[in-house]
C-alpha positions in Angstrom: 0.0 0.0 0.0 1.5 3.3 -1.1 0.1 5.7 1.5 1.5 8.7 -0.4 -0.4 8.0 -3.6 -3.6 6.4 -2.3 -6.6 7.9 -0.4 -6.7 5.5 2.4 -9.7 6.9 4.4 -13.2 8.1 3.5 -15.4 10.4 5.6 -18.9 8.9 6.2 -20.4 11.5 8.6 -19.3 14.8 10.2 -21.3 16.8 12.7 -20.0 19.8 14.6 -21.9 21.6 17.4 -21.9 25.5 17.3 -20.7 25.5 20.9 -17.3 23.9 20.0 -14.5 26.3 20.7 -10.8 25.7 20.0 -10.0 27.9 23.1 -11.7 25.3 25.4 -9.7 22.3 24.3 -8.3 21.8 27.8 -11.8 21.0 29.1 -12.7 18.6 26.2 -12.3 14.8 26.0 -11.3 13.3 22.7 -12.6 9.8 22.1 -11.1 7.6 19.3 -12.8 4.3 18.5 -10.6 2.3 16.1 -11.8 -0.8 14.3 -10.3 -3.0 11.6 -11.7 -0.8 8.8 -13.3 2.2 10.5 -12.7 5.0 13.0 -15.1 7.2 14.9 -14.0 10.3 16.8 -16.1 12.2 19.4 -15.4 15.3 21.4 -17.2 15.8 24.6 -17.2 18.9 26.9 -16.6 17.4 30.3 -18.0 20.4 32.1 -21.4 20.4 30.3 -21.5 16.7 29.3 -22.2 18.0 25.8 -21.2 16.1 22.7 -19.6 18.7 20.4 -18.2 16.7 17.5 -18.9 13.3 15.9 -17.0 12.0 12.8 -17.1 8.6 11.2 -14.5 7.3 8.7 -14.0 4.1 6.7 -10.4 3.0 6.5 -8.6 0.9 3.9 -7.9 -2.7 4.9 -4.4 -3.2 6.2 -2.3 -6.3 6.7 -0.3 -5.4 9.8 0.0 -2.8 12.5 2.6 -0.8 10.6 0.2 -0.2 7.7 -2.6 0.6 10.1 -0.5 3.4 11.7 0.3 4.7 8.2 -3.4 4.9 7.4 -4.1 6.7 10.7 -1.2 9.1 10.1 -2.6 10.0 6.7 -6.0 10.9 8.4 -4.4 12.7 11.3 -2.1 14.8 9.0 -5.2 16.1 7.1 -7.4 16.7 10.1 -7.6 20.2 11.6 -8.0 18.9 15.2 -6.4 15.5 15.6 -2.9 16.9 15.8 -3.9 19.2 18.7 -2.2 17.9 21.8 -3.8 19.6 24.8 -7.0 17.7 25.4 -8.1 17.2 29.0 -8.3 13.5 28.3 -7.9 11.1 25.4 -9.8 7.8 25.3 -8.6 5.2 22.8 -11.2 2.5 22.3 -10.1 -0.7 20.3 -12.6 -2.8 18.5 -10.7 -6.0 18.3 -12.4 -9.4 18.2 -10.4 -11.0 21.0 -11.8 -9.9 24.4 -13.5 -11.1 27.5 -15.2 -9.7 30.6 -13.8 -11.1 33.9 -15.4 -10.7 37.4 -13.2 -8.3 39.3 -12.8 -10.9 42.1 -11.1 -13.3 39.7 -8.8 -10.9 38.1 -5.1 -10.1 38.8 -2.6 -8.4 36.5 -0.5 -11.5 36.4 -3.3 -13.7 35.0 -4.9 -11.3 32.5 -3.5 -13.2 29.5 -4.4 -16.6 30.9 -8.0 -15.5 31.5 -8.2 -14.1 27.9 -6.8 -17.4 26.5 -9.7 -19.3 28.2 -12.1 -17.3 26.0 -10.3 -17.0 22.7 -7.0 -17.9 20.9 -4.3 -15.5 21.9 -0.9 -15.6 20.2 2.4 -14.9 22.0 2.8 -11.8 19.7 -0.6 -10.3 20.8 -0.6 -7.3 23.1 -3.0 -7.7 26.0 -4.6 -4.8 27.8 -7.2 -4.5 30.6 -9.2 -2.0 32.6 -12.1 -1.9 35.0 -15.5 -1.4 33.5 -17.0 1.5 35.5 -20.6 0.4 35.3 -20.1 -3.0 36.9 -17.6 -5.1 38.9 -15.8 -6.6 35.9 -12.5 -6.2 34.1 -12.4 -6.0 30.3 -9.4 -7.9 29.0 -8.6 -7.6 25.3 -5.9 -7.6 22.6 -4.8 -4.3 21.1 -2.5 -3.0 18.4 0.7 -1.9 20.2 1.9 0.3 17.3 -1.4 2.1 17.2 -1.2 2.9 20.9 2.4 4.0 20.5 1.4 6.4 17.6 -1.4 7.9 19.7 0.9 8.4 22.7 3.4 10.1 20.5 0.8 12.8 19.5 -0.9 13.4 22.8 2.1 13.6 25.1 0.4 16.3 27.2 -2.9 14.5 27.7 -4.0 11.7 30.0 -4.7 8.6 27.8 -7.1 5.8 28.7 -7.3 2.6 26.7 -10.6 0.7 26.5 -12.4 -1.8 24.4 -15.7 -1.6 22.5 -17.2 -4.5 24.5 -16.8 -2.8 27.8 -18.1 0.5 26.4 -21.3 -1.3 25.2 -21.7 -2.7 28.6 -21.3 0.8 30.0 -23.9 2.2 27.6 -26.4 -0.5 28.2 -26.2 -0.5 32.0 -26.5 3.3 32.0 -29.5 3.3 29.7 -32.9 4.1 31.2 -35.5 3.0 31.9 -34.1 -0.1 33.7 -36.2 -3.3 33.3 -36.9 -5.7 36.2 -37.1 -8.6 33.7 -34.6 -10.1 31.3 -34.0 -7.6 28.5 -32.0 -8.3 25.4 -29.9 -5.5 24.0 -28.4 -5.9 20.5 -25.8 -3.8 18.8 -25.3 -4.3 15.1 -21.8 -3.3 14.1 -20.0 -3.6 10.7 -19.6 -7.4 10.3 -20.5 -8.2 14.0 -23.5 -8.4 16.3 -23.0 -7.8 20.0 -25.7 -9.0 22.4 -26.2 -8.6 26.1 -28.9 -9.6 28.6 -29.6 -7.5 31.6 -32.0 -7.6 34.5 -32.6 -4.8 37.1 -29.4 -3.0 36.1 -27.2 -6.2 36.3 -25.4 -7.8 33.4 -26.2 -11.5 32.9 -24.7 -12.1 29.5 -22.5 -10.5 26.8 -21.2 -12.0 23.6 -20.2 -11.1 20.0 -21.1 -12.9 16.9 -19.5 -12.7 13.4 -22.2 -12.2 10.9 -21.8 -13.7 7.4 -25.4 -13.6 6.1 -28.5 -11.8 7.3 -30.1 -15.0 8.6 -27.4 -15.2 11.2 -29.0 -12.3 13.1 -32.3 -14.2 13.7 -30.5 -17.5 14.5 -28.3 -16.0 17.2 -31.2 -13.8 18.7 -33.3 -17.0 18.9 -30.6 -18.9 20.8 -30.3 -16.1 23.3 -34.1 -15.7 23.7 -34.5 -19.4 24.3 -31.6 -19.5 26.9 -32.9 -16.5 28.9 -36.6 -17.1 28.4 -37.2 -13.8 26.6 -40.6 -14.0 24.8 -40.7 -12.8 21.2 -44.1 -11.3 21.5 -44.0 -10.1 25.2 -40.4 -9.7 26.1 -38.0 -6.7 25.8 -35.6 -6.5 22.9 -33.8 -3.3 22.0 -31.6 -2.7 19.0 -28.8 -0.2 18.3 -26.1 0.2 15.6 -25.6 0.4 11.9 -29.1 -0.4 10.7 -31.9 2.0 9.7 -35.1 1.7 11.6 -37.1 2.0 8.3 -35.0 -0.5 6.4 -36.0 -3.9 5.0 -33.5 -5.6 7.3 -35.0 -3.9 10.4 -38.5 -4.8 9.3 -37.5 -8.4 8.7 -36.1 -8.6 12.2 -39.2 -7.0 13.7 -41.3 -9.6 11.8 -39.4 -12.4 13.5 -39.3 -10.6 16.9 -42.4 -8.3 17.2 -41.2 -6.7 20.5 -38.0 -5.5 19.0 -37.6 -1.7 18.8 -34.8 0.8 18.2 -32.9 1.8 21.3 -32.8 5.3 22.7 -29.8 7.5 23.2 -28.3 8.0 26.7 -30.0 10.8 28.7 -26.8 11.6 30.6 -25.2 13.3 27.6 -26.4 16.5 26.0 -26.8 16.9 22.2 -27.4 20.1 20.2 -30.0 20.2 17.4 -27.4 19.3 14.8 -27.3 15.8 16.2 -31.0 15.4 15.3 -29.9 14.1 11.9 -28.4 11.0 13.6 -31.0 8.4 14.7 -30.9 7.8 18.4 -29.9 4.2 18.1 -26.7 4.9 16.2 -23.2 5.4 17.6 -24.4 3.9 20.9 -21.0 2.2 21.6 -19.0 5.4 20.8 -21.0 7.5 23.2 -20.7 4.7 25.8 -17.1 5.7 26.2 -18.3 8.6 28.2 -19.1 6.3 31.2 -15.4 5.3 31.5 -14.0 8.9 31.8 
């Protein structure tokens, strides 16, 4: 891949609140969610809990961490804000497929890799990170791209940097979402190529897992399995859906036909959004905004 000659990223969505001010950078948090072929950035004013900027980019497929850094560097070099180094806090969220949630009582720094290996295949070359999920007593253990983290640290040398994972941020978003149900509730997040699912009851997490989606029928198959396991009724239970799907699309309608109680999820009430964010359906970017709960 010749980064110098090829456009390696593409903007999908850009929203900027009128209240954003470059002079207030030191009270803003910058959130970067980085996946295999996408990146979302969000800027939140910590004092007002107001979301000021949301941008979404598709990235070219890369074969290794070095290429990934080159793609990110191309985006950062062209961006008017990403090279600014005086954010109050920078939160870097990885969206890697290797992760697990461990009860805090079972976790120690020395056994993080061993716990992760119980849940997925972990190579000796994989970098393993962990952090406490603020919304419940668990530790999110995951693999991350070491070169990407090194690149981010080289830019934001004057800012506090936290490293998280998408799975923990979805748990944060779901457990902080109101109203809270006192029966088993299934929450689904449709990502690009994946479906993440959780079951909660009375504000407690009972289940969380991710599924690779290869064809549309996979959604119904996995949802059925979870509903049967946790006795969630298709016509009387509670199923919420967030993510990269339009609520008026044929896919959404097909899922609602299989699961009549399914409805689009709502945005968290603990963040403030200006009118410019009205163009985004409330059930989209749920994981990105969930990073707020680990600040």
